[in-house]
Gaussian input, Z-matrix of N, CA and C with variables (Angstrom, degrees):
# hf/3-21g

backbone

0 1
 N
 C     1     B1
 C     2     B2     1     A1
 N     3     B3     2     A2     1     D1
 C     4     B4     3     A3     2     D2
 C     5     B5     4     A4     3     D3
 N     6     B6     5     A5     4     D4
 C     7     B7     6     A6     5     D5
 C     8     B8     7     A7     6     D6
 N     9     B9     8     A8     7     D7
 C    10    B10     9     A9     8     D8
 C    11    B11    10    A10     9     D9
 N    12    B12    11    A11    10    D10
 C    13    B13    12    A12    11    D11
 C    14    B14    13    A13    12    D12
 N    15    B15    14    A14    13    D13
 C    16    B16    15    A15    14    D14
 C    17    B17    16    A16    15    D15
 N    18    B18    17    A17    16    D16
 C    19    B19    18    A18    17    D17
 C    20    B20    19    A19    18    D18
 N    21    B21    20    A20    19    D19
 C    22    B22    21    A21    20    D20
 C    23    B23    22    A22    21    D21
 N    24    B24    23    A23    22    D22
 C    25    B25    24    A24    23    D23
 C    26    B26    25    A25    24    D24
 N    27    B27    26    A26    25    D25
 C    28    B28    27    A27    26    D26
 C    29    B29    28    A28    27    D27
 N    30    B30    29    A29    28    D28
 C    31    B31    30    A30    29    D29
 C    32    B32    31    A31    30    D30
 N    33    B33    32    A32    31    D31
 C    34    B34    33    A33    32    D32
 C    35    B35    34    A34    33    D33
 N    36    B36    35    A35    34    D34
 C    37    B37    36    A36    35    D35
 C    38    B38    37    A37    36    D36
 N    39    B39    38    A38    37    D37
 C    40    B40    39    A39    38    D38
 C    41    B41    40    A40    39    D39
 N    42    B42    41    A41    40    D40
 C    43    B43    42    A42    41    D41
 C    44    B44    43    A43    42    D42
 N    45    B45    44    A44    43    D43
 C    46    B46    45    A45    44    D44
 C    47    B47    46    A46    45    D45
 N    48    B48    47    A47    46    D46
 C    49    B49    48    A48    47    D47
 C    50    B50    49    A49    48    D48
 N    51    B51    50    A50    49    D49
 C    52    B52    51    A51    50    D50
 C    53    B53    52    A52    51    D51
 N    54    B54    53    A53    52    D52
 C    55    B55    54    A54    53    D53
 C    56    B56    55    A55    54    D54
 N    57    B57    56    A56    55    D55
 C    58    B58    57    A57    56    D56
 C    59    B59    58    A58    57    D57
 N    60    B60    59    A59    58    D58
 C    61    B61    60    A60    59    D59
 C    62    B62    61    A61    60    D60
 N    63    B63    62    A62    61    D61
 C    64    B64    63    A63    62    D62
 C    65    B65    64    A64    63    D63
 N    66    B66    65    A65    64    D64
 C    67    B67    66    A66    65    D65
 C    68    B68    67    A67    66    D66
 N    69    B69    68    A68    67    D67
 C    70    B70    69    A69    68    D68
 C    71    B71    70    A70    69    D69
 N    72    B72    71    A71    70    D70
 C    73    B73    72    A72    71    D71
 C    74    B74    73    A73    72    D72
 N    75    B75    74    A74    73    D73
 C    76    B76    75    A75    74    D74
 C    77    B77    76    A76    75    D75
 N    78    B78    77    A77    76    D76
 C    79    B79    78    A78    77    D77
 C    80    B80    79    A79    78    D78
 N    81    B81    80    A80    79    D79
 C    82    B82    81    A81    80    D80
 C    83    B83    82    A82    81    D81
 N    84    B84    83    A83    82    D82
 C    85    B85    84    A84    83    D83
 C    86    B86    85    A85    84    D84
 N    87    B87    86    A86    85    D85
 C    88    B88    87    A87    86    D86
 C    89    B89    88    A88    87    D87
 N    90    B90    89    A89    88    D88
 C    91    B91    90    A90    89    D89
 C    92    B92    91    A91    90    D90
 N    93    B93    92    A92    91    D91
 C    94    B94    93    A93    92    D92
 C    95    B95    94    A94    93    D93
 N    96    B96    95    A95    94    D94
 C    97    B97    96    A96    95    D95
 C    98    B98    97    A97    96    D96
 N    99    B99    98    A98    97    D97
 C   100   B100    99    A99    98    D98
 C   101   B101   100   A100    99    D99
 N   102   B102   101   A101   100   D100
 C   103   B103   102   A102   101   D101
 C   104   B104   103   A103   102   D102
 N   105   B105   104   A104   103   D103
 C   106   B106   105   A105   104   D104
 C   107   B107   106   A106   105   D105
 N   108   B108   107   A107   106   D106
 C   109   B109   108   A108   107   D107
 C   110   B110   109   A109   108   D108
 N   111   B111   110   A110   109   D109
 C   112   B112   111   A111   110   D110
 C   113   B113   112   A112   111   D111
 N   114   B114   113   A113   112   D112
 C   115   B115   114   A114   113   D113
 C   116   B116   115   A115   114   D114
 N   117   B117   116   A116   115   D115
 C   118   B118   117   A117   116   D116
 C   119   B119   118   A118   117   D117
 N   120   B120   119   A119   118   D118
 C   121   B121   120   A120   119   D119
 C   122   B122   121   A121   120   D120
 N   123   B123   122   A122   121   D121
 C   124   B124   123   A123   122   D122
 C   125   B125   124   A124   123   D123
 N   126   B126   125   A125   124   D124
 C   127   B127   126   A126   125   D125
 C   128   B128   127   A127   126   D126
 N   129   B129   128   A128   127   D127
 C   130   B130   129   A129   128   D128
 C   131   B131   130   A130   129   D129
 N   132   B132   131   A131   130   D130
 C   133   B133   132   A132   131   D131
 C   134   B134   133   A133   132   D132
 N   135   B135   134   A134   133   D133
 C   136   B136   135   A135   134   D134
 C   137   B137   136   A136   135   D135
 N   138   B138   137   A137   136   D136
 C   139   B139   138   A138   137   D137
 C   140   B140   139   A139   138   D138
 N   141   B141   140   A140   139   D139
 C   142   B142   141   A141   140   D140
 C   143   B143   142   A142   141   D141
 N   144   B144   143   A143   142   D142
 C   145   B145   144   A144   143   D143
 C   146   B146   145   A145   144   D144
 N   147   B147   146   A146   145   D145
 C   148   B148   147   A147   146   D146
 C   149   B149   148   A148   147   D147
 N   150   B150   149   A149   148   D148
 C   151   B151   150   A150   149   D149
 C   152   B152   151   A151   150   D150
 N   153   B153   152   A152   151   D151
 C   154   B154   153   A153   152   D152
 C   155   B155   154   A154   153   D153
 N   156   B156   155   A155   154   D154
 C   157   B157   156   A156   155   D155
 C   158   B158   157   A157   156   D156
 N   159   B159   158   A158   157   D157
 C   160   B160   159   A159   158   D158
 C   161   B161   160   A160   159   D159
 N   162   B162   161   A161   160   D160
 C   163   B163   162   A162   161   D161
 C   164   B164   163   A163   162   D162
 N   165   B165   164   A164   163   D163
 C   166   B166   165   A165   164   D164
 C   167   B167   166   A166   165   D165
 N   168   B168   167   A167   166   D166
 C   169   B169   168   A168   167   D167
 C   170   B170   169   A169   168   D168
 N   171   B171   170   A170   169   D169
 C   172   B172   171   A171   170   D170
 C   173   B173   172   A172   171   D171
 N   174   B174   173   A173   172   D172
 C   175   B175   174   A174   173   D173
 C   176   B176   175   A175   174   D174
 N   177   B177   176   A176   175   D175
 C   178   B178   177   A177   176   D176
 C   179   B179   178   A178   177   D177
 N   180   B180   179   A179   178   D178
 C   181   B181   180   A180   179   D179
 C   182   B182   181   A181   180   D180
 N   183   B183   182   A182   181   D181
 C   184   B184   183   A183   182   D182
 C   185   B185   184   A184   183   D183
 N   186   B186   185   A185   184   D184
 C   187   B187   186   A186   185   D185
 C   188   B188   187   A187   186   D186
 N   189   B189   188   A188   187   D187
 C   190   B190   189   A189   188   D188
 C   191   B191   190   A190   189   D189
 N   192   B192   191   A191   190   D190
 C   193   B193   192   A192   191   D191
 C   194   B194   193   A193   192   D192
 N   195   B195   194   A194   193   D193
 C   196   B196   195   A195   194   D194
 C   197   B197   196   A196   195   D195
 N   198   B198   197   A197   196   D196
 C   199   B199   198   A198   197   D197
 C   200   B200   199   A199   198   D198
 N   201   B201   200   A200   199   D199
 C   202   B202   201   A201   200   D200
 C   203   B203   202   A202   201   D201
 N   204   B204   203   A203   202   D202
 C   205   B205   204   A204   203   D203
 C   206   B206   205   A205   204   D204
 N   207   B207   206   A206   205   D205
 C   208   B208   207   A207   206   D206
 C   209   B209   208   A208   207   D207
 N   210   B210   209   A209   208   D208
 C   211   B211   210   A210   209   D209
 C   212   B212   211   A211   210   D210
 N   213   B213   212   A212   211   D211
 C   214   B214   213   A213   212   D212
 C   215   B215   214   A214   213   D213
 N   216   B216   215   A215   214   D214
 C   217   B217   216   A216   215   D215
 C   218   B218   217   A217   216   D216
 N   219   B219   218   A218   217   D217
 C   220   B220   219   A219   218   D218
 C   221   B221   220   A220   219   D219
 N   222   B222   221   A221   220   D220
 C   223   B223   222   A222   221   D221
 C   224   B224   223   A223   222   D222
 N   225   B225   224   A224   223   D223
 C   226   B226   225   A225   224   D224
 C   227   B227   226   A226   225   D225
 N   228   B228   227   A227   226   D226
 C   229   B229   228   A228   227   D227
 C   230   B230   229   A229   228   D228
 N   231   B231   230   A230   229   D229
 C   232   B232   231   A231   230   D230
 C   233   B233   232   A232   231   D231
 N   234   B234   233   A233   232   D232
 C   235   B235   234   A234   233   D233
 C   236   B236   235   A235   234   D234
 N   237   B237   236   A236   235   D235
 C   238   B238   237   A237   236   D236
 C   239   B239   238   A238   237   D237
 N   240   B240   239   A239   238   D238
 C   241   B241   240   A240   239   D239
 C   242   B242   241   A241   240   D240
 N   243   B243   242   A242   241   D241
 C   244   B244   243   A243   242   D242
 C   245   B245   244   A244   243   D243
 N   246   B246   245   A245   244   D244
 C   247   B247   246   A246   245   D245
 C   248   B248   247   A247   246   D246
 N   249   B249   248   A248   247   D247
 C   250   B250   249   A249   248   D248
 C   251   B251   250   A250   249   D249
 N   252   B252   251   A251   250   D250
 C   253   B253   252   A252   251   D251
 C   254   B254   253   A253   252   D252
 N   255   B255   254   A254   253   D253
 C   256   B256   255   A255   254   D254
 C   257   B257   256   A256   255   D255
 N   258   B258   257   A257   256   D256
 C   259   B259   258   A258   257   D257
 C   260   B260   259   A259   258   D258
 N   261   B261   260   A260   259   D259
 C   262   B262   261   A261   260   D260
 C   263   B263   262   A262   261   D261
 N   264   B264   263   A263   262   D262
 C   265   B265   264   A264   263   D263
 C   266   B266   265   A265   264   D264
 N   267   B267   266   A266   265   D265
 C   268   B268   267   A267   266   D266
 C   269   B269   268   A268   267   D267
 N   270   B270   269   A269   268   D268
 C   271   B271   270   A270   269   D269
 C   272   B272   271   A271   270   D270
 N   273   B273   272   A272   271   D271
 C   274   B274   273   A273   272   D272
 C   275   B275   274   A274   273   D273
 N   276   B276   275   A275   274   D274
 C   277   B277   276   A276   275   D275
 C   278   B278   277   A277   276   D276
 N   279   B279   278   A278   277   D277
 C   280   B280   279   A279   278   D278
 C   281   B281   280   A280   279   D279
 N   282   B282   281   A281   280   D280
 C   283   B283   282   A282   281   D281
 C   284   B284   283   A283   282   D282
 N   285   B285   284   A284   283   D283
 C   286   B286   285   A285   284   D284
 C   287   B287   286   A286   285   D285
 N   288   B288   287   A287   286   D286
 C   289   B289   288   A288   287   D287
 C   290   B290   289   A289   288   D288
 N   291   B291   290   A290   289   D289
 C   292   B292   291   A291   290   D290
 C   293   B293   292   A292   291   D291
 N   294   B294   293   A293   292   D292
 C   295   B295   294   A294   293   D293
 C   296   B296   295   A295   294   D294
 N   297   B297   296   A296   295   D295
 C   298   B298   297   A297   296   D296
 C   299   B299   298   A298   297   D297
 N   300   B300   299   A299   298   D298
 C   301   B301   300   A300   299   D299
 C   302   B302   301   A301   300   D300
 N   303   B303   302   A302   301   D301
 C   304   B304   303   A303   302   D302
 C   305   B305   304   A304   303   D303
 N   306   B306   305   A305   304   D304
 C   307   B307   306   A306   305   D305
 C   308   B308   307   A307   306   D306
 N   309   B309   308   A308   307   D307
 C   310   B310   309   A309   308   D308
 C   311   B311   310   A310   309   D309
 N   312   B312   311   A311   310   D310
 C   313   B313   312   A312   311   D311
 C   314   B314   313   A313   312   D312
 N   315   B315   314   A314   313   D313
 C   316   B316   315   A315   314   D314
 C   317   B317   316   A316   315   D315
 N   318   B318   317   A317   316   D316
 C   319   B319   318   A318   317   D317
 C   320   B320   319   A319   318   D318
 N   321   B321   320   A320   319   D319
 C   322   B322   321   A321   320   D320
 C   323   B323   322   A322   321   D321
 N   324   B324   323   A323   322   D322
 C   325   B325   324   A324   323   D323
 C   326   B326   325   A325   324   D324
 N   327   B327   326   A326   325   D325
 C   328   B328   327   A327   326   D326
 C   329   B329   328   A328   327   D327
 N   330   B330   329   A329   328   D328
 C   331   B331   330   A330   329   D329
 C   332   B332   331   A331   330   D330
 N   333   B333   332   A332   331   D331
 C   334   B334   333   A333   332   D332
 C   335   B335   334   A334   333   D333
 N   336   B336   335   A335   334   D334
 C   337   B337   336   A336   335   D335
 C   338   B338   337   A337   336   D336
 N   339   B339   338   A338   337   D337
 C   340   B340   339   A339   338   D338
 C   341   B341   340   A340   339   D339

   B1=1.4409
   B2=1.5296
   B3=1.3208
   B4=1.4680
   B5=1.5220
   B6=1.3383
   B7=1.4664
   B8=1.5244
   B9=1.3282
   B10=1.4599
   B11=1.5278
   B12=1.3255
   B13=1.4619
   B14=1.5268
   B15=1.3296
   B16=1.4602
   B17=1.5148
   B18=1.3344
   B19=1.4676
   B20=1.5272
   B21=1.3253
   B22=1.4662
   B23=1.5312
   B24=1.3262
   B25=1.4726
   B26=1.5233
   B27=1.3327
   B28=1.4692
   B29=1.5231
   B30=1.3336
   B31=1.4599
   B32=1.5274
   B33=1.3198
   B34=1.4637
   B35=1.5204
   B36=1.3126
   B37=1.4533
   B38=1.5123
   B39=1.3148
   B40=1.4594
   B41=1.5152
   B42=1.3222
   B43=1.4675
   B44=1.5287
   B45=1.3215
   B46=1.4699
   B47=1.5304
   B48=1.3306
   B49=1.4696
   B50=1.5214
   B51=1.3202
   B52=1.4678
   B53=1.5234
   B54=1.3237
   B55=1.4603
   B56=1.5243
   B57=1.3265
   B58=1.4668
   B59=1.5275
   B60=1.3279
   B61=1.4685
   B62=1.5268
   B63=1.3147
   B64=1.4618
   B65=1.5262
   B66=1.3291
   B67=1.4642
   B68=1.5264
   B69=1.3320
   B70=1.4644
   B71=1.5265
   B72=1.3178
   B73=1.4695
   B74=1.5253
   B75=1.3192
   B76=1.4626
   B77=1.5262
   B78=1.3325
   B79=1.4674
   B80=1.5228
   B81=1.3145
   B82=1.4578
   B83=1.5229
   B84=1.3166
   B85=1.4596
   B86=1.5228
   B87=1.3365
   B88=1.4654
   B89=1.5264
   B90=1.3002
   B91=1.4645
   B92=1.5206
   B93=1.3121
   B94=1.4633
   B95=1.5192
   B96=1.3059
   B97=1.4564
   B98=1.5158
   B99=1.3364
   B100=1.4609
   B101=1.5255
   B102=1.3067
   B103=1.4605
   B104=1.5156
   B105=1.3039
   B106=1.4550
   B107=1.5212
   B108=1.2811
   B109=1.4511
   B110=1.5078
   B111=1.2744
   B112=1.4495
   B113=1.5095
   B114=1.2940
   B115=1.4606
   B116=1.5163
   B117=1.3169
   B118=1.4607
   B119=1.5235
   B120=1.3077
   B121=1.4636
   B122=1.5226
   B123=1.3187
   B124=1.4666
   B125=1.5278
   B126=1.3346
   B127=1.4678
   B128=1.5255
   B129=1.3130
   B130=1.4598
   B131=1.5259
   B132=1.3131
   B133=1.4671
   B134=1.5234
   B135=1.3348
   B136=1.4671
   B137=1.5191
   B138=1.3278
   B139=1.4617
   B140=1.5238
   B141=1.3134
   B142=1.4635
   B143=1.5293
   B144=1.3189
   B145=1.4621
   B146=1.5279
   B147=1.3239
   B148=1.4663
   B149=1.5207
   B150=1.3143
   B151=1.4629
   B152=1.5245
   B153=1.3243
   B154=1.4661
   B155=1.5211
   B156=1.3139
   B157=1.4652
   B158=1.5224
   B159=1.3217
   B160=1.4656
   B161=1.5216
   B162=1.3142
   B163=1.4616
   B164=1.5184
   B165=1.3214
   B166=1.4594
   B167=1.5234
   B168=1.3153
   B169=1.4641
   B170=1.5175
   B171=1.3286
   B172=1.4641
   B173=1.5272
   B174=1.3163
   B175=1.4654
   B176=1.5276
   B177=1.3143
   B178=1.4662
   B179=1.5237
   B180=1.3311
   B181=1.4663
   B182=1.5229
   B183=1.3309
   B184=1.4653
   B185=1.5266
   B186=1.3190
   B187=1.4644
   B188=1.5276
   B189=1.3265
   B190=1.4642
   B191=1.5205
   B192=1.3250
   B193=1.4649
   B194=1.5276
   B195=1.3104
   B196=1.4614
   B197=1.5209
   B198=1.3011
   B199=1.4646
   B200=1.5140
   B201=1.3220
   B202=1.4549
   B203=1.5219
   B204=1.3283
   B205=1.4593
   B206=1.5199
   B207=1.3090
   B208=1.4618
   B209=1.5232
   B210=1.3256
   B211=1.4585
   B212=1.5216
   B213=1.3168
   B214=1.4622
   B215=1.5228
   B216=1.3065
   B217=1.4633
   B218=1.5217
   B219=1.3063
   B220=1.4513
   B221=1.5234
   B222=1.3424
   B223=1.4603
   B224=1.5082
   B225=1.3407
   B226=1.4567
   B227=1.5295
   B228=1.3102
   B229=1.4620
   B230=1.5291
   B231=1.3072
   B232=1.4611
   B233=1.5217
   B234=1.3277
   B235=1.4589
   B236=1.5139
   B237=1.3258
   B238=1.4662
   B239=1.5257
   B240=1.3105
   B241=1.4632
   B242=1.5275
   B243=1.3346
   B244=1.4649
   B245=1.5257
   B246=1.3221
   B247=1.4656
   B248=1.5205
   B249=1.3230
   B250=1.4620
   B251=1.5263
   B252=1.3310
   B253=1.4653
   B254=1.5220
   B255=1.3412
   B256=1.4581
   B257=1.5153
   B258=1.3400
   B259=1.4634
   B260=1.5255
   B261=1.3308
   B262=1.4622
   B263=1.5228
   B264=1.3068
   B265=1.4626
   B266=1.5231
   B267=1.3244
   B268=1.4625
   B269=1.5289
   B270=1.3240
   B271=1.4637
   B272=1.5249
   B273=1.3222
   B274=1.4617
   B275=1.5240
   B276=1.3198
   B277=1.4652
   B278=1.5202
   B279=1.3154
   B280=1.4651
   B281=1.5247
   B282=1.3305
   B283=1.4623
   B284=1.5204
   B285=1.3179
   B286=1.4590
   B287=1.5245
   B288=1.3352
   B289=1.4635
   B290=1.5335
   B291=1.3085
   B292=1.4588
   B293=1.5168
   B294=1.3184
   B295=1.4632
   B296=1.5245
   B297=1.3114
   B298=1.4567
   B299=1.5154
   B300=1.3002
   B301=1.4567
   B302=1.5147
   B303=1.3210
   B304=1.4662
   B305=1.5205
   B306=1.3134
   B307=1.4650
   B308=1.5208
   B309=1.3036
   B310=1.4590
   B311=1.5218
   B312=1.3169
   B313=1.4625
   B314=1.5212
   B315=1.3086
   B316=1.4614
   B317=1.5228
   B318=1.3140
   B319=1.4649
   B320=1.5168
   B321=1.3244
   B322=1.4644
   B323=1.5204
   B324=1.3122
   B325=1.4555
   B326=1.5246
   B327=1.3487
   B328=1.4710
   B329=1.5251
   B330=1.3362
   B331=1.4574
   B332=1.5302
   B333=1.3409
   B334=1.4591
   B335=1.5205
   B336=1.3313
   B337=1.4721
   B338=1.5256
   B339=1.3020
   B340=1.4721
   B341=1.4589
   A1=110.35
   A2=116.96
   A3=119.80
   A4=111.33
   A5=116.43
   A6=119.72
   A7=110.70
   A8=116.81
   A9=120.69
   A10=110.56
   A11=116.96
   A12=120.31
   A13=110.50
   A14=116.12
   A15=120.56
   A16=112.36
   A17=116.09
   A18=120.05
   A19=110.47
   A20=116.51
   A21=119.94
   A22=109.93
   A23=116.95
   A24=120.89
   A25=111.11
   A26=117.18
   A27=120.61
   A28=111.18
   A29=116.83
   A30=120.83
   A31=111.45
   A32=116.75
   A33=122.03
   A34=111.36
   A35=116.63
   A36=120.76
   A37=114.50
   A38=116.97
   A39=119.98
   A40=114.89
   A41=117.25
   A42=119.84
   A43=108.89
   A44=118.28
   A45=120.93
   A46=111.18
   A47=116.23
   A48=118.67
   A49=111.25
   A50=118.07
   A51=119.32
   A52=110.57
   A53=117.36
   A54=120.92
   A55=110.34
   A56=117.40
   A57=121.13
   A58=109.69
   A59=117.07
   A60=120.97
   A61=110.73
   A62=117.75
   A63=120.68
   A64=111.14
   A65=117.64
   A66=121.00
   A67=110.38
   A68=116.81
   A69=121.16
   A70=110.26
   A71=117.07
   A72=121.01
   A73=110.23
   A74=117.10
   A75=121.14
   A76=110.80
   A77=117.43
   A78=121.52
   A79=113.32
   A80=118.07
   A81=120.76
   A82=114.69
   A83=119.56
   A84=119.88
   A85=110.46
   A86=116.17
   A87=118.32
   A88=110.57
   A89=115.54
   A90=122.16
   A91=113.24
   A92=116.99
   A93=121.68
   A94=108.12
   A95=115.21
   A96=121.78
   A97=107.89
   A98=117.68
   A99=119.74
   A100=111.56
   A101=115.09
   A102=120.81
   A103=107.50
   A104=115.36
   A105=119.48
   A106=109.61
   A107=114.97
   A108=119.73
   A109=109.90
   A110=115.08
   A111=120.43
   A112=109.40
   A113=114.69
   A114=119.53
   A115=112.70
   A116=115.95
   A117=119.47
   A118=109.68
   A119=115.46
   A120=120.81
   A121=109.75
   A122=117.50
   A123=122.26
   A124=110.72
   A125=117.27
   A126=120.70
   A127=110.39
   A128=117.18
   A129=121.08
   A130=110.54
   A131=117.04
   A132=120.78
   A133=111.37
   A134=117.47
   A135=121.00
   A136=110.81
   A137=116.92
   A138=120.56
   A139=111.86
   A140=117.38
   A141=121.17
   A142=110.92
   A143=117.79
   A144=121.19
   A145=112.13
   A146=117.27
   A147=120.97
   A148=111.64
   A149=117.68
   A150=120.93
   A151=112.58
   A152=117.63
   A153=121.77
   A154=113.04
   A155=117.57
   A156=121.32
   A157=109.34
   A158=115.89
   A159=122.28
   A160=107.47
   A161=116.27
   A162=120.17
   A163=110.06
   A164=116.38
   A165=121.11
   A166=109.25
   A167=115.89
   A168=120.62
   A169=110.19
   A170=117.27
   A171=121.17
   A172=111.13
   A173=117.22
   A174=120.32
   A175=111.19
   A176=116.75
   A177=120.37
   A178=109.88
   A179=116.82
   A180=120.29
   A181=111.20
   A182=117.14
   A183=120.71
   A184=110.51
   A185=117.28
   A186=120.19
   A187=111.24
   A188=116.76
   A189=120.00
   A190=112.41
   A191=117.37
   A192=120.12
   A193=112.29
   A194=117.83
   A195=121.27
   A196=113.36
   A197=117.46
   A198=120.67
   A199=108.00
   A200=116.56
   A201=121.27
   A202=109.56
   A203=116.70
   A204=121.65
   A205=108.98
   A206=116.58
   A207=121.94
   A208=108.48
   A209=115.91
   A210=121.36
   A211=111.11
   A212=116.78
   A213=120.27
   A214=112.24
   A215=115.34
   A216=122.10
   A217=109.85
   A218=120.24
   A219=129.51
   A220=113.80
   A221=117.62
   A222=119.94
   A223=114.03
   A224=117.67
   A225=119.74
   A226=111.84
   A227=117.54
   A228=121.48
   A229=110.42
   A230=116.30
   A231=121.70
   A232=111.48
   A233=117.27
   A234=121.41
   A235=110.85
   A236=116.79
   A237=120.67
   A238=111.84
   A239=115.84
   A240=122.56
   A241=109.46
   A242=118.16
   A243=120.68
   A244=113.40
   A245=117.45
   A246=119.68
   A247=111.52
   A248=117.00
   A249=121.01
   A250=110.06
   A251=116.54
   A252=120.76
   A253=113.30
   A254=117.13
   A255=120.42
   A256=112.81
   A257=117.05
   A258=121.91
   A259=109.37
   A260=117.45
   A261=118.63
   A262=111.01
   A263=115.53
   A264=119.83
   A265=108.32
   A266=118.00
   A267=119.89
   A268=112.69
   A269=117.45
   A270=120.81
   A271=110.88
   A272=117.60
   A273=120.83
   A274=111.43
   A275=117.00
   A276=121.19
   A277=112.06
   A278=117.41
   A279=119.82
   A280=112.18
   A281=117.96
   A282=121.14
   A283=114.03
   A284=117.30
   A285=121.08
   A286=108.67
   A287=117.35
   A288=118.81
   A289=110.34
   A290=116.46
   A291=122.43
   A292=109.94
   A293=115.30
   A294=122.12
   A295=106.87
   A296=116.70
   A297=121.01
   A298=110.73
   A299=114.87
   A300=121.77
   A301=106.10
   A302=115.97
   A303=119.49
   A304=110.34
   A305=115.43
   A306=121.77
   A307=110.59
   A308=114.73
   A309=120.65
   A310=109.95
   A311=116.13
   A312=120.55
   A313=108.98
   A314=115.80
   A315=119.79
   A316=110.36
   A317=115.78
   A318=119.26
   A319=111.86
   A320=117.23
   A321=120.37
   A322=111.66
   A323=117.05
   A324=120.98
   A325=110.93
   A326=116.99
   A327=119.31
   A328=112.54
   A329=117.12
   A330=120.60
   A331=111.84
   A332=117.09
   A333=120.46
   A334=113.19
   A335=117.62
   A336=122.72
   A337=112.90
   A338=116.93
   A339=120.61
   A340=109.43
   D1=-36.90
   D2=179.09
   D3=-60.51
   D4=-38.44
   D5=178.86
   D6=-64.77
   D7=-40.75
   D8=179.38
   D9=-65.49
   D10=-42.77
   D11=177.02
   D12=-63.11
   D13=-38.27
   D14=178.10
   D15=-64.24
   D16=-38.99
   D17=178.84
   D18=-63.91
   D19=-44.49
   D20=178.41
   D21=-66.47
   D22=-37.54
   D23=179.15
   D24=-60.35
   D25=-36.94
   D26=178.10
   D27=-63.16
   D28=-32.66
   D29=177.94
   D30=-67.48
   D31=-18.86
   D32=178.16
   D33=-107.75
   D34=28.14
   D35=175.79
   D36=75.04
   D37=28.95
   D38=176.79
   D39=80.91
   D40=28.65
   D41=176.03
   D42=-60.60
   D43=156.35
   D44=178.77
   D45=-63.30
   D46=144.91
   D47=-179.34
   D48=-66.29
   D49=-24.41
   D50=176.06
   D51=-65.60
   D52=-35.89
   D53=177.65
   D54=-67.80
   D55=-38.76
   D56=177.92
   D57=-65.74
   D58=-42.72
   D59=179.47
   D60=-62.30
   D61=-43.16
   D62=178.24
   D63=-66.98
   D64=-38.96
   D65=177.54
   D66=-62.14
   D67=-36.67
   D68=177.16
   D69=-63.50
   D70=-47.28
   D71=-179.69
   D72=-61.29
   D73=-43.45
   D74=-179.70
   D75=-64.46
   D76=-35.07
   D77=-177.35
   D78=-75.71
   D79=-16.39
   D80=-171.82
   D81=-78.37
   D82=-27.80
   D83=-174.63
   D84=-155.15
   D85=158.53
   D86=176.65
   D87=-73.21
   D88=155.86
   D89=174.60
   D90=56.12
   D91=42.56
   D92=177.06
   D93=-98.99
   D94=128.62
   D95=178.45
   D96=-128.42
   D97=87.65
   D98=-176.49
   D99=-63.79
   D100=140.53
   D101=174.85
   D102=-88.18
   D103=121.69
   D104=-177.46
   D105=-111.75
   D106=158.48
   D107=178.30
   D108=-148.91
   D109=169.69
   D110=178.55
   D111=177.39
   D112=163.34
   D113=-179.31
   D114=-101.74
   D115=-12.34
   D116=-175.90
   D117=-132.84
   D118=158.47
   D119=176.63
   D120=-60.16
   D121=-34.90
   D122=178.77
   D123=-57.69
   D124=-40.00
   D125=179.15
   D126=-63.05
   D127=-43.50
   D128=178.42
   D129=-62.75
   D130=-43.99
   D131=179.34
   D132=-62.22
   D133=-38.65
   D134=177.61
   D135=-66.08
   D136=-41.40
   D137=-179.28
   D138=-67.55
   D139=-34.66
   D140=179.46
   D141=-63.50
   D142=-27.70
   D143=179.62
   D144=-60.87
   D145=-21.89
   D146=179.43
   D147=-61.62
   D148=-26.99
   D149=-178.68
   D150=-67.09
   D151=-20.74
   D152=-179.73
   D153=-100.11
   D154=4.96
   D155=-176.91
   D156=-104.33
   D157=127.49
   D158=175.68
   D159=-118.15
   D160=104.26
   D161=-179.44
   D162=-73.36
   D163=142.65
   D164=176.50
   D165=-80.93
   D166=165.41
   D167=177.07
   D168=-58.98
   D169=-39.87
   D170=-179.70
   D171=-64.35
   D172=-40.09
   D173=179.19
   D174=-66.51
   D175=-40.89
   D176=178.06
   D177=-63.45
   D178=-45.35
   D179=178.55
   D180=-62.71
   D181=-38.41
   D182=178.08
   D183=-62.26
   D184=-47.33
   D185=179.81
   D186=-62.20
   D187=-40.28
   D188=-179.26
   D189=-71.49
   D190=-23.21
   D191=-179.36
   D192=-78.24
   D193=-11.18
   D194=-175.51
   D195=-75.01
   D196=-29.98
   D197=-177.90
   D198=-146.85
   D199=127.07
   D200=178.88
   D201=-70.74
   D202=130.09
   D203=179.34
   D204=-98.49
   D205=124.97
   D206=177.86
   D207=-96.13
   D208=113.65
   D209=-177.18
   D210=-65.79
   D211=-41.33
   D212=-178.85
   D213=83.18
   D214=171.41
   D215=-179.38
   D216=-74.29
   D217=139.41
   D218=5.32
   D219=-91.42
   D220=-1.39
   D221=-176.97
   D222=-58.63
   D223=-38.74
   D224=-179.69
   D225=-75.83
   D226=-13.84
   D227=177.90
   D228=-92.17
   D229=-44.26
   D230=-176.53
   D231=-77.67
   D232=-38.45
   D233=-178.79
   D234=106.95
   D235=-179.79
   D236=-177.28
   D237=-67.80
   D238=158.80
   D239=-179.91
   D240=-67.29
   D241=120.65
   D242=-179.49
   D243=-60.58
   D244=-26.56
   D245=178.82
   D246=-72.50
   D247=-19.16
   D248=177.52
   D249=-88.92
   D250=-44.44
   D251=-176.36
   D252=-85.19
   D253=-24.75
   D254=-175.78
   D255=82.33
   D256=1.87
   D257=-179.57
   D258=-129.99
   D259=148.27
   D260=176.50
   D261=-71.29
   D262=150.49
   D263=175.79
   D264=-71.21
   D265=161.17
   D266=178.59
   D267=-55.57
   D268=-35.57
   D269=179.39
   D270=-63.47
   D271=-45.48
   D272=178.40
   D273=-69.99
   D274=-42.46
   D275=-176.86
   D276=-63.06
   D277=-25.90
   D278=-179.62
   D279=-74.49
   D280=-13.01
   D281=-176.70
   D282=-98.20
   D283=-40.46
   D284=-176.34
   D285=-167.27
   D286=162.95
   D287=175.57
   D288=-73.16
   D289=137.28
   D290=-179.69
   D291=-130.82
   D292=153.16
   D293=171.03
   D294=-133.74
   D295=140.41
   D296=-177.48
   D297=-130.40
   D298=145.53
   D299=171.08
   D300=-95.65
   D301=130.42
   D302=-179.25
   D303=-65.07
   D304=144.60
   D305=177.68
   D306=-70.85
   D307=165.57
   D308=176.48
   D309=-64.35
   D310=151.86
   D311=175.96
   D312=-98.30
   D313=171.37
   D314=-179.96
   D315=-68.51
   D316=159.56
   D317=-179.26
   D318=-70.51
   D319=-15.18
   D320=177.84
   D321=-105.18
   D322=14.29
   D323=-177.63
   D324=-59.10
   D325=134.24
   D326=177.03
   D327=-59.73
   D328=-22.61
   D329=-179.53
   D330=-66.57
   D331=-23.27
   D332=-177.17
   D333=-82.24
   D334=-18.53
   D335=179.11
   D336=53.22
   D337=51.83
   D338=178.31
   D339=-80.17

């Protein structure tokens, strides 16, 4: 994962991989406020750089392709969140017809084109 973060960091002129990792977390969901830490002022300054980074959809997909994430129970049993996908999971769809409004995206979402 560090190599993948490093590759994306090079696309941003060699930004610290911690800033890329924080930018990824911020881009994944609305109302995300990552807790950061560090032992030196330099660490804080590196982490603050994440606020100026807007990852593209391709970069997010690249980072996610590096390591398979296992959701675990009950997520792997119930299925994905319908508010994220806009569709009911197979478990819900087998019971009744449903319609969902998609949830808000993050403020750094590539879909917003800021």
